[in-house]
C-alpha positions in Angstrom: -20.3 -21.6 34.0 -20.0 -24.9 32.2 -16.4 -25.8 31.7 -15.5 -25.8 28.0 -13.6 -28.7 26.4 -11.0 -26.7 24.5 -8.6 -23.7 25.0 -8.0 -21.9 21.8 -4.8 -20.2 22.5 -3.1 -23.2 24.0 -5.2 -26.3 23.2 -3.9 -29.7 24.1 -6.1 -31.2 21.5 -4.9 -28.8 18.8 -1.3 -29.4 19.7 -1.8 -33.1 19.5 -3.2 -32.8 16.0 -0.2 -30.6 15.0 2.2 -33.1 16.5 0.9 -35.8 14.0 1.2 -33.4 11.1 4.7 -32.3 12.2 6.2 -35.8 11.9 5.5 -35.9 8.1 8.2 -35.1 5.6 8.2 -33.9 2.1 10.6 -34.8 -0.8 11.0 -32.4 -3.7 14.0 -31.7 -5.9 15.2 -28.2 -5.7 17.8 -26.2 -7.6 20.8 -24.5 -6.0 20.5 -20.9 -4.8 22.9 -18.2 -4.0 23.0 -17.1 -0.4 25.6 -15.2 1.8 26.6 -17.0 4.9 23.2 -18.4 5.8 23.6 -22.2 6.3 20.4 -23.8 7.6 20.7 -25.8 10.8 18.8 -29.0 11.3 16.4 -27.2 13.7 15.7 -24.5 11.1 14.9 -27.1 8.5 12.6 -29.0 10.8 10.9 -25.8 11.9 10.3 -24.8 8.2 8.8 -28.2 7.5 6.6 -28.0 10.6 5.2 -24.5 9.6 4.6 -25.7 6.0 2.8 -28.8 7.2 0.6 -26.7 9.4 -0.4 -24.4 6.5 -0.8 -27.3 4.1 -3.1 -29.4 6.3 -4.5 -27.5 9.3 -5.4 -23.9 8.4 -9.0 -22.8 8.5 -9.1 -22.2 4.8 -8.3 -25.8 3.9 -6.0 -24.3 1.2 -3.1 -26.8 0.3 0.3 -25.3 0.1 0.5 -25.9 -3.7 2.3 -24.1 -6.5 -0.2 -21.3 -6.7 -0.2 -20.7 -3.0 3.6 -20.8 -3.1 3.7 -18.1 -5.7 1.4 -16.0 -3.6 3.7 -16.4 -0.7 6.7 -15.3 -2.7 4.9 -12.2 -3.9 3.8 -11.4 -0.4 7.4 -11.9 0.9 8.8 -9.5 -1.6 6.1 -6.9 -0.6 6.7 -7.5 3.1 10.4 -6.7 2.7 9.8 -3.8 0.4 6.3 -2.6 1.1 6.9 0.8 -0.5 8.4 -0.7 -3.7 11.6 1.4 -3.6 14.3 -1.2 -3.1 13.7 -4.1 -5.4 13.9 -3.4 -9.1 11.2 -4.8 -11.3 13.9 -7.0 -12.8 14.6 -8.4 -9.3 10.9 -9.3 -8.8 10.6 -10.8 -12.3 13.8 -12.9 -11.8 12.6 -14.3 -8.4 9.1 -15.1 -9.7 10.4 -16.9 -12.8 13.0 -18.8 -10.8 11.0 -19.7 -7.7 7.4 -18.9 -8.2 6.1 -22.4 -9.0 8.3 -24.1 -6.5 8.4 -21.8 -3.5 5.7 -23.8 -1.6 7.4 -27.2 -2.3 10.7 -25.8 -1.0 9.1 -24.8 2.3 7.5 -28.3 2.6 11.0 -29.8 2.1 12.4 -27.5 4.9 14.4 -25.5 2.3 14.6 -21.7 3.1 17.3 -21.0 0.5 15.0 -19.4 -2.0 13.6 -17.0 0.6 17.2 -16.4 1.9 18.3 -15.4 -1.6 15.5 -12.9 -1.8 16.5 -11.5 1.6 20.1 -11.2 0.5 19.0 -9.2 -2.6 17.1 -7.0 -0.2 20.1 -6.6 1.9 22.2 -5.8 -1.2 19.7 -3.2 -2.4 19.5 -1.7 1.1 23.3 -1.4 1.3 23.2 0.3 -2.1 20.8 2.7 -0.7 23.0 3.3 2.4 26.1 3.9 0.2 24.3 6.4 -2.0 22.8 8.1 0.9 26.1 8.3 2.7 27.8 10.0 -0.3 24.9 12.3 -1.0 24.6 13.5 2.7 28.3 14.5 2.6 27.4 17.1 -0.1 25.4 20.3 0.1 21.8 19.5 -0.9 19.5 22.2 -2.1 16.2 22.0 -0.2 14.3 24.2 -2.6 13.0 23.5 -6.1 10.0 22.2 -8.0 10.4 18.4 -7.6 7.7 16.3 -6.0 7.6 12.9 -4.3 4.8 10.4 -3.4 5.7 8.8 -0.2 3.1 6.0 -0.2 4.0 3.8 -3.2 2.4 0.6 -2.0 0.0 0.5 -5.0 2.7 1.8 -7.4 5.0 -0.6 -9.5 8.7 -1.3 -8.7 11.1 0.9 -10.6 12.3 -0.5 -13.9 15.7 1.1 -14.0 18.4 1.9 -11.4 18.3 5.5 -12.7 14.6 5.9 -11.8 15.2 4.2 -8.5 18.1 6.3 -7.5 16.3 9.4 -8.5 13.5 8.5 -6.1 16.1 7.7 -3.3 17.6 11.2 -3.9 14.2 12.8 -3.5 13.4 10.6 -0.5 16.6 11.8 1.2 15.8 15.4 0.4 12.3 15.0 1.9 13.9 13.4 5.1 16.4 16.3 5.3 13.6 18.8 4.9 11.6 17.0 7.7 14.6 17.0 10.1 15.4 20.7 9.3 11.8 21.7 10.1 11.8 19.5 13.2 15.0 21.2 14.4 13.4 24.6 13.9 10.5 23.5 16.1 12.9 22.0 18.7 14.9 25.2 18.9 11.8 27.2 19.3 10.6 24.9 22.1 14.0 25.1 23.8 13.7 28.9 23.7 10.3 28.5 25.4 11.8 26.2 28.1 14.5 28.8 28.7 12.1 31.7 29.0 9.4 29.9 30.9 11.1 27.4 33.3 7.7 26.7 35.0 6.6 24.8 31.9 9.3 22.2 32.3 7.9 21.1 35.7 11.4 20.6 36.9 12.5 18.3 34.1 15.4 18.6 31.7 13.6 18.7 28.3 16.1 20.7 26.2 17.9 18.4 23.7 20.7 20.9 22.7 21.3 18.8 19.6 24.0 20.7 17.7 24.2 18.2 14.8 23.3 19.2 11.3 20.3 17.5 9.7 22.8 15.6 7.4 24.7 14.3 10.5 21.5 13.2 12.2 20.3 11.3 9.1 23.8 9.8 8.6 23.7 8.6 12.3 20.3 7.0 11.7 21.4 5.2 8.6 24.5 4.0 10.3 22.4 2.6 13.2 20.2 0.9 10.7 23.2 -0.7 9.0 24.6 -1.9 12.2 21.2 -3.5 13.1 21.1 -5.1 9.7 24.6 -6.6 10.4 23.4 -8.0 13.7 20.4 -9.9 12.3 20.5 -13.4 13.3 19.6 -16.4 11.0 16.6 -17.2 13.1 15.3 -13.6 12.4 15.8 -14.1 8.7 14.0 -17.4 8.9 11.2 -15.6 10.7 10.7 -13.1 7.8 10.1 -16.0 5.4 7.9 -18.3 7.6 5.8 -15.4 9.1 5.1 -14.2 5.6 4.0 -17.6 4.5 1.6 -17.7 7.4 0.4 -14.2 6.7 -0.4 -15.1 3.2 -3.1 -17.4 4.6 -4.6 -14.8 6.9 -3.4 -11.8 9.0 -3.4 -13.6 12.3 -1.4 -16.8 11.6 2.1 -16.0 12.6 5.5 -17.5 13.2 7.7 -16.1 16.0 11.4 -16.5 16.2 12.6 -17.5 19.7 13.1 -13.9 20.9 9.5 -12.9 19.7 8.0 -16.0 21.2 8.9 -14.6 24.6 6.9 -11.5 23.8 3.8 -13.6 23.0 4.0 -15.2 26.4 4.2 -11.8 28.1 1.2 -10.4 26.3 -1.0 -13.4 27.1 0.0 -13.9 30.8 0.9 -10.4 32.1 4.1 -11.9 33.4 7.7 -11.8 32.4 11.1 -12.8 33.6 13.4 -9.8 33.8 14.6 -7.0 36.1 11.5 -4.8 36.2 12.3 -1.7 34.2 10.6 0.1 31.2 13.0 1.5 28.6 12.8 3.7 25.5 15.2 5.5 23.2 16.7 8.6 24.8 15.1 11.9 23.8 18.4 13.8 23.3 20.3 11.0 21.6 18.4 8.0 20.2 21.6 6.1 20.0 21.1 5.6 23.7 18.5 3.7 25.6 17.1 5.3 28.7 15.5 3.6 31.7 12.1 5.3 32.2 10.5 3.6 35.2 11.2 0.9 37.7 8.7 -1.7 39.0 8.1 -1.3 42.7 9.8 -4.2 44.5 11.3 -5.5 41.2 14.9 -6.7 41.0 16.2 -3.5 39.6 14.5 -1.3 42.2 15.8 -3.7 45.0 19.4 -2.9 44.1 19.0 0.7 45.1 21.6 1.6 42.4 19.5 1.8 39.2 17.6 5.0 38.7 15.1 6.4 36.2 16.9 8.3 33.4 20.0 6.0 33.6 21.4 5.4 30.1 22.2 1.8 29.3 25.6 1.7 27.6 26.5 -2.0 28.0 25.1 -5.4 28.9 26.8 -8.6 30.0 24.4 -11.4 29.7 24.7 -14.5 31.9 28.3 -13.8 32.9 29.5 -13.2 29.4 31.7 -10.4 28.2 30.3 -6.8 28.4 28.7 -5.8 25.0 28.5 -2.2 24.0 24.8 -1.5 23.2 25.0 2.1 22.1 23.0 2.3 18.8 21.1 -0.9 19.5 17.4 -1.1 19.1 15.2 -1.4 22.2 14.1 -4.9 21.0 17.7 -6.1 20.9 18.4 -4.7 24.4 15.2 -6.2 25.8 16.2 -9.6 24.4 19.6 -9.3 26.3 18.1 -8.2 29.6 15.4 -10.8 29.8 16.2 -14.4 30.7 15.4 -17.3 33.0 14.5 -16.6 36.7 17.4 -16.9 39.0 20.0 -16.0 36.4 22.0 -12.7 36.4 22.6 -9.9 34.0 25.0 -7.0 34.4 24.2 -3.5 33.2 26.7 -0.7 32.5 24.8 2.5 33.3 25.5 6.3 33.4 23.4 9.3 34.0 22.8 11.8 31.1 25.3 14.6 30.7 28.1 12.8 32.6 31.4 11.5 31.1 31.8 7.8 30.1 34.2 7.3 32.9 31.4 7.8 35.4 29.6 4.7 34.1 28.9 2.0 36.7 28.2 -1.7 36.5 25.3 -3.3 38.5 24.5 -7.1 38.5 20.8 -7.9 38.8 19.3 -11.3 39.4 16.3 -11.9 37.1 12.9 -12.7 38.6 9.3 -12.9 37.6 7.7 -9.5 37.2 4.0 -9.2 37.5 2.5 -6.6 35.2 0.0 -5.5 37.9 -0.8 -2.2 36.3 -1.9 -4.0 33.1 -5.0 -5.6 34.6 -8.6 -4.6 35.2 -9.2 -1.3 36.9 -12.4 0.0 38.4 -13.6 3.4 39.6 -16.8 5.4 40.1 -17.8 8.6 38.3 -20.8 10.8 38.9 -23.2 11.8 36.0 -26.1 14.2 36.4 -28.3 14.8 33.4 -29.7 18.4 33.3 -33.5 18.7 34.1 -33.6 14.9 34.6 -31.6 13.7 37.5 -32.3 15.4 40.9 -29.0 14.1 42.2 -25.8 12.8 40.5 -25.9 9.1 39.5 -23.0 6.9 40.6 -21.6 5.0 37.6 -19.1 2.2 37.9 -16.4 2.1 35.3 -14.6 -1.1 34.4 -11.5 -0.7 32.1 -10.6 -4.0 30.6 -7.1 -3.7 28.8 -7.3 -7.4 27.5 -8.8 -10.8 28.2 -5.6 -12.0 29.8 -4.9 -15.4 31.5 -1.7 -16.8 32.7 -2.0 -20.2 31.1 1.2 -21.6 32.3 0.5 -20.9 36.0 -3.0 -22.4 35.7 -1.7 -25.5 34.0 0.9 -26.0 36.6 -1.8 -25.7 39.4 -0.2 -22.4 40.7 -2.0 -19.2 41.8 -2.7 -17.2 38.6 -4.2 -14.0 37.4 -7.0 -13.8 34.8 -9.4 -11.1 33.5 -12.5 -12.9 34.9 -11.0 -13.3 38.4 -9.9 -9.6 38.5 -13.3 -8.5 37.0 -15.3 -10.5 39.6 -13.3 -8.8 42.4 -13.9 -5.4 40.8 -17.6 -5.9 40.4 -17.9 -7.0 44.0 -16.2 -3.8 45.0 -18.4 -1.6 42.8 -21.6 -3.4 44.1 -20.6 -2.1 47.6 -20.5 1.4 46.1 -24.3 1.2 45.2 -23.7 2.1 41.6 -26.6 3.1 39.3 -25.0 1.5 36.2 -21.8 0.1 34.7 -19.6 1.3 31.9 -17.4 -1.5 30.5 -14.6 0.1 28.5 -13.2 -2.2 25.8 -11.5 0.5 23.7 -8.1 -0.6 22.4 -8.7 -4.1 23.9 -6.9 -6.5 21.5 -8.7 -9.7 22.8 -7.2 -12.7 24.4 -8.5 -15.9 25.9 -11.7 -17.4 24.7 -12.4 -19.2 27.9 -12.0 -15.9 29.9 -14.4 -13.9 27.7 -16.9 -16.8 28.2 -16.5 -16.6 32.0 -16.8 -12.7 31.9 -20.1 -12.9 30.0 -21.4 -15.3 32.6 -21.0 -12.6 35.2 -23.6 -10.4 33.3 -25.9 -12.8 31.4 -28.4 -15.1 33.0 -27.8 -18.2 30.8 -27.6 -19.4 27.4 -25.2 -19.6 24.3 -22.5 -17.0 24.3 -20.6 -17.5 21.1 -20.4 -20.1 18.2 -17.1 -21.4 16.7 -16.8 -23.2 13.5 -13.7 -25.2 12.6 -12.3 -25.9 9.1 -14.3 -29.1 8.8 -17.6 -27.3 9.4 -18.1 -28.5 13.0 -19.7 -25.9 15.2 -19.2 -25.7 18.9 -21.3 -23.4 21.2 -19.9 -21.8 24.3 -22.6 -21.6 26.8 -23.3 -20.1 30.2 -25.2 -22.8 32.1 -25.1 -21.7 35.6 -28.8 -21.6 36.3 -29.2 -17.8 35.7 -26.7 -16.5 38.2 -25.5 -13.0 37.6 -22.9 -11.2 39.6 -24.2 -7.9 38.2 -27.7 -7.5 36.9 -27.9 -3.7 36.6 -27.7 -1.4 33.6 -24.7 -1.9 31.3 -23.1 0.0 28.4 -20.1 -1.3 26.5 -17.7 1.1 24.8 -15.8 -0.1 21.7 -13.6 1.4 19.0 -11.7 0.2 15.9 -8.9 -1.2 18.1 -11.4 -3.4 20.0 -10.7 -6.9 18.6 -11.4 -10.6 18.9 -12.5 -11.5 22.4 -13.7 -7.9 22.9 -16.0 -8.3 19.9 -17.4 -11.6 21.3 -18.2 -9.9 24.5 -19.7 -6.8 22.9 -21.8 -8.9 20.4 -23.2 -11.1 23.2 -24.2 -8.0 25.3 -25.8 -6.6 22.2 -27.6 -9.7 21.0 -29.1 -10.5 24.4 -30.2 -6.8 24.8 -28.3 -6.8 28.0 -27.0 -3.3 27.4 -26.0 -0.8 24.7 -22.8 -0.9 22.7 -21.5 2.5 21.8 -18.5 4.0 20.2 -17.1 2.8 16.8 -17.3 -0.4 14.8 -14.8 -2.9 16.1 -11.8 -4.3 14.3 -13.4 -7.3 12.7 -11.0 -9.9 14.0 -13.3 -12.9 14.2 -11.0 -15.8 14.0 -9.4 -18.1 16.7 -5.8 -19.2 16.7 -4.0 -22.0 18.4 -0.7 -21.3 19.9 2.0 -23.9 19.0 5.0 -24.0 21.4 6.1 -27.4 20.2 8.1 -26.3 17.1 11.8 -27.0 16.9 12.5 -23.3 17.1 10.2 -20.5 18.2 6.5 -20.7 18.2 3.5 -20.1 16.0 -0.2 -19.1 16.0 -2.5 -20.8 13.4 -6.0 -19.8 12.5 -8.2 -22.8 12.9 -11.6 -21.5 13.9 -13.9 -18.6 13.2 -16.2 -16.8 15.7 -19.9 -16.4 15.1 -22.5 -14.4 17.0 -25.4 -16.3 18.6 -27.5 -14.7 15.9 -25.4 -16.5 13.2 -23.4 -13.6 11.8 -19.6 -13.7 12.0 -17.6 -11.0 13.8 -15.0 -11.5 11.2 -14.3 -8.6 8.9 -17.6 -6.9 9.6 -17.0 -6.4 13.3 -19.6 -5.3 15.8 -21.5 -2.2 14.8 -22.4 0.0 17.8 -26.0 0.9 18.7 -24.9 4.5 19.0 -21.9 6.0 17.1 -19.4 8.1 18.8 -16.4 9.9 17.2 -14.0 7.5 15.6 -10.4 8.4 16.3 -8.8 5.9 13.9 -8.4 5.8 10.1 -10.6 3.0 8.8 -8.5 2.9 5.5 -5.3 1.9 7.3 -6.4 0.2 10.6 -8.5 -2.8 11.4 -9.2 -6.2 9.8 -11.0 -4.6 6.8 -7.7 -2.9 5.9 -5.6 -6.1 6.2 -4.3 -8.2 3.4 -5.7 -11.7 3.1 -8.4 -11.1 5.7 -10.9 -13.9 6.0 -14.4 -12.9 4.7 -17.6 -12.3 6.7 -20.3 -15.1 6.5 -23.1 -16.6 8.4 -24.2 -19.9 10.0 -27.4 -20.9 11.8 -28.7 -19.0 14.8 -28.1 -20.6 18.1 -31.4 -20.8 20.0 -31.4 -18.1 22.8 -33.7 -15.9 24.7 -33.0 -12.2 24.8 -33.2 -10.5 28.2 -34.4 -7.2 26.6 -34.5 -5.4 23.3 -33.9 -1.8 22.3 -36.5 -0.7 19.7 -35.4 0.9 16.4 -37.1 4.1 17.6 -35.3 4.1 20.9 -31.9 3.7 19.1 -32.7 6.4 16.5 -33.6 8.8 19.3 -30.5 8.0 21.3 -28.2 8.5 18.2 -29.9 11.8 17.4 -29.6 13.1 20.9 -26.0 11.9 21.2 -25.0 13.6 18.0 -26.2 16.9 19.2 -24.3 16.4 22.5 -21.1 15.5 20.6 -21.4 18.5 18.4 -21.6 20.7 21.6 -19.0 18.8 23.6 -15.5 20.5 23.4 -13.7 17.2 23.5 -15.7 15.5 20.8 -15.4 18.6 18.6 -11.7 18.6 19.2 -11.3 14.9 18.2 -13.5 15.4 15.1 -11.3 18.4 14.1 -8.1 16.3 14.5 -9.6 13.8 12.0 -10.0 16.6 9.5 -6.5 17.9 10.1 -5.1 14.3 9.7 -6.3 14.2 6.2 -4.5 17.4 5.2 -1.2 15.6 4.7 -1.9 12.6 2.4 1.2 10.4 1.6 -0.6 9.1 -1.5 -0.5 12.6 -3.1 2.6 14.3 -4.5 4.4 16.5 -1.9 6.4 19.4 -3.0 10.1 19.1 -2.3 10.7 22.8 -1.5 11.4 23.5 2.1 9.6 26.8 2.0 6.5 25.2 0.5 6.7 22.4 3.1 7.2 24.8 5.9 4.1 26.7 4.9 2.1 23.5 4.8 3.4 22.4 8.1 2.6 25.9 9.6 -1.0 25.5 8.3 -1.3 22.1 9.9 0.3 23.5 13.1 -2.0 26.5 13.3 -5.1 24.3 12.6 -4.0 22.0 15.5 -3.3 24.9 17.8 -6.7 26.5 17.0 -8.5 23.2 17.7 -6.7 22.8 21.1 -7.4 26.4 22.1 -11.0 26.1 21.1 -11.5 23.3 23.5 -9.5 25.0 26.3 -11.7 28.2 26.0 -14.9 26.1 25.9 -13.7 24.2 29.1 -12.9 27.6 30.9 -9.1 27.1 30.6 -6.4 29.4 29.4 -5.4 29.0 25.7 -1.8 28.7 24.5 -0.2 31.8 23.1 1.4 30.1 20.1 2.4 26.7 18.6 5.8 26.6 20.3 4.4 27.2 23.7 1.7 24.6 23.1 4.3 22.0 22.0 6.6 22.8 24.9 3.8 22.3 27.4 2.7 19.0 25.8 6.3 17.7 25.9 6.5 18.5 29.6 3.1 16.9 30.3 3.8 13.7 28.3 7.2 13.4 30.0 5.7 13.7 33.4 2.9 11.2 32.6 5.4 8.7 31.3 7.1 8.5 34.6 3.9 7.8 36.5 2.4 4.5 37.2 -0.8 3.9 35.3 -3.0 4.3 38.5 -1.4 7.6 39.3 -2.3 9.3 35.9 -5.3 11.5 35.8 -7.8 10.7 33.0 -7.4 12.6 29.9 -10.4 14.8 29.2 -10.8 13.6 25.6 -10.8 10.0 26.9 -13.2 10.8 29.7 -15.7 12.3 27.3 -16.4 8.8 25.9 -17.1 7.5 29.5 -19.4 10.3 30.3 -21.4 10.1 27.0 -21.6 6.3 27.4 -23.0 6.6 30.9 -25.5 9.3 29.7 -26.7 7.0 26.9 -27.1 4.1 29.3 -29.1 6.1 31.8 -31.3 7.4 29.0 -31.9 4.0 27.3 -35.2 2.2 28.0 -35.1 -1.3 26.7 -38.2 -3.3 26.2 -37.8 -6.0 28.8 -40.9 -8.2 27.9 -40.1 -10.0 24.6 -43.1 -11.3 22.7 -42.7 -14.8 20.9 -42.5 -13.3 17.5 -39.7 -11.0 18.6 -37.5 -13.8 20.0 -34.6 -14.5 17.8 
């Protein structure tokens, strides 16, 4: 593999360019604004200027941050705070656009966040008005019957013109929430009865919530927690809302991260974090509490011998400071307190569920680096036997690639590091020893990652040639190549599985495999995230990603927006209207550049693909798992938030019962078809699902059995791969 000159997630060249831009300053006169308690620090002003300069001079679009763009950012900011158009009045929107529309961009260039902060404070004010109204209303008796309706999805609808209309909607919204909680409690009580009468279903777990609160009390507690979280918002987080929206107005993948979020970005790209080695989530019985779900073997928490799964976190003392009561805190806030530098300590106050507060214990843990071993590449072998075709089962290797990860920091420091290409190489060597008859590469739900890593990965399967083209904002085109003299670690049959959640580097990989005719691509059309971002860690506060490049297939078409269309379509489990690049605001368009000269290794004829699709469709229509997933898609469309919903609990209960019975029927149909016992009713079904999900959540990834609906995709992909017969000899006129 020829070493490439740039690294698009952490590029020395890109950071150098940014450094030049970040030294510039802008001078623009601005008017005073009204804010509440937010006084910008010098670091916040510098960060704002830095982000504005990046957008003004370095984004792929070459779109200056002028008055028009500033006005678009303001509109996007208002929508990002109030996406459902229920908090800001139309008069608020008109006021801010008139006051700041033409100068919002110039303020950001100057480092002035005051306009954005004023908008945020109005948002806070309107939110508090909602909290106050809700608190008063929930202390009264609310009739959950009647003929009113509500549209839950108001994104395309205008803001309310009057407070009366706004509060009328708020009242109906609260009524809907109470209806939902009431119906949810009915389901929970029915499940608890099942747990009591059928203890075997619980699998030895305590799953009964025994929540005796009224729906109004539950909703009041939720609103109270939200208010408390609002009060704890830090100025850096408010700054993040403004700057991140500015970047998102250019495209969906340019982002600004406040310091606490910047830590998350490093974790996602390196599979490494500095913490204590626990996974947490809100407690099932009382969401005010955060529960420890699992411990990482050999991690700092496990080594204490005193921290157990199911412990409730009631207090945290960070770095020797005073113990802070964290009941009612969000998991994000708790995570930010637990994490810290390696070698420093954090003290937790813990207690087991259903025990008095007095039994709480305090444990001090020294933070260390936690490797996310379970998040990497996994390999296994499955056996597939086609009826009337295969005399004996075929051994098929399965590579599951969760992301194209790379620990940049460790590599840069010359330390031992993990990467997807290293792990994949080891996995292929292991599978080669198993004498496999073909390889399934599963890229479903793979969000992408390092461009260098996807190039190295492709080099393991493709002989040689261009892999992907990258165009920058000046029109310069760079071609990533595999120039290793035709070496292939694996040269057997390949099939790649994608879905709508396969993005970025996943799409580059799938596109190259498809263009070279190296194997089939099956599943669903991919996300369409065909842009490359640089990661900027040299800001005064936090970090940012900035779109500076677009990906193009070696055939010349971009993966942006359009995505990679599979050779054979399998059931799509996602909603195209709400998920993926094509559903995003401000997505970059699809376009083309010149083809990079290359030689396909094989080619699947149109007749071959048509036959494979036809045969696969028949199998999917007969496969209980695919039939089940298709039915769920139909059931999902039964409750459309864009359509008016009747605010009558009896009508809503009937609608929910219809959805429940349809879901139960779909589940039982696949169980019967698979030779398993169906569930007697909805409550037994839900109780059993709760128990299974709880049990799986406490397992390590490699301990969990494959879900049958997931495995159906693996089996069908393998079947298609074995049945495909590419034309290996390419005539000159067929070369692309």
